[in-house]
C-alpha positions as semicolon CSV with decimal commas, in nm:
position;residue;x (nm);y (nm);z (nm)
1;M;11,036;6,308;17,625
2;T;10,743;6,208;17,840
3;D;10,596;5,859;17,845
4;E;10,272;5,999;17,704
5;K;10,450;6,156;17,408
6;K;10,637;5,829;17,345
7;S;10,307;5,640;17,350
8;V;10,148;5,882;17,102
9;E;10,446;5,857;16,868
10;L;10,439;5,477;16,888
11;C;10,068;5,475;16,799
12;Q;10,133;5,711;16,508
13;D;10,418;5,495;16,378
14;I;10,221;5,172;16,405
15;L;9,916;5,322;16,238
16;A;10,116;5,478;15,955
17;T;10,290;5,146;15,895
18;R;9,961;4,956;15,883
19;V;9,806;5,207;15,642
20;A;10,116;5,199;15,420
21;Q;10,099;4,818;15,414
22;M;9,737;4,835;15,304
23;I;9,822;5,087;15,031
24;A;10,113;4,872;14,913
25;R;9,903;4,553;14,891
26;R;9,612;4,720;14,719
27;N;9,817;4,916;14,466
28;G;10,102;4,675;14,405
29;L;10,361;4,912;14,550
30;T;10,674;4,836;14,745
31;P;10,658;4,926;15,113
32;T;10,894;5,218;15,051
33;E;10,679;5,352;14,767
34;A;10,365;5,321;14,979
35;I;10,523;5,503;15,272
36;K;10,643;5,784;15,045
37;T;10,296;5,811;14,892
38;L;10,132;5,828;15,235
39;M;10,386;6,077;15,369
40;S;10,309;6,318;15,086
41;T;9,947;6,363;15,199
42;Q;9,765;6,597;15,431
43;T;9,616;6,288;15,594
44;Y;9,964;6,188;15,711
45;G;10,028;6,540;15,836
46;L;9,709;6,523;16,039
47;L;9,807;6,182;16,172
48;L;10,129;6,333;16,305
49;D;9,941;6,613;16,481
50;P;9,875;6,476;16,831
51;E;9,595;6,727;16,884
52;S;9,394;6,571;16,599
53;Y;9,372;6,238;16,787
54;L;9,373;6,067;16,445
55;Y;9,630;5,823;16,584
56;L;9,348;5,672;16,793
57;E;9,147;5,570;16,487
58;S;9,166;5,243;16,295
59;A;9,388;5,185;15,994
60;E;9,073;5,149;15,782
61;Y;8,951;5,490;15,896
62;V;9,281;5,656;15,806
63;L;9,290;5,469;15,474
64;D;8,943;5,604;15,396
65;M;9,070;5,956;15,461
66;Y;9,375;5,889;15,242
67;D;9,151;5,763;14,961
68;A;8,920;6,064;14,986
69;E;9,218;6,298;14,972
70;R;9,366;6,119;14,670
71;R;9,030;6,155;14,489
72;G;9,010;6,521;14,584
73;D;8,689;6,451;14,773
74;W;8,747;6,705;15,049
75;D;8,389;6,684;15,172
76;R;8,441;6,315;15,246
77;W;8,788;6,380;15,385
78;T;8,656;6,626;15,643
79;E;8,354;6,402;15,713
80;V;8,559;6,100;15,800
């Protein structure tokens, strides 16, 4: 594995953890429940796609996408 790929994966992991923590705090979930909830979304799938560059965004940005997806607001999801 290249150093660049390791760096991307580290960014993805950190960002996913931060977003899951925000979801857990806001919704009164355990960290495990929040991670499972996040991992079941298309937003998470996009976060794991290095070509999307979503891993370079803020946790708030990704949380906004997550929220839009959960509401079914696909216009907002693609806008963000």
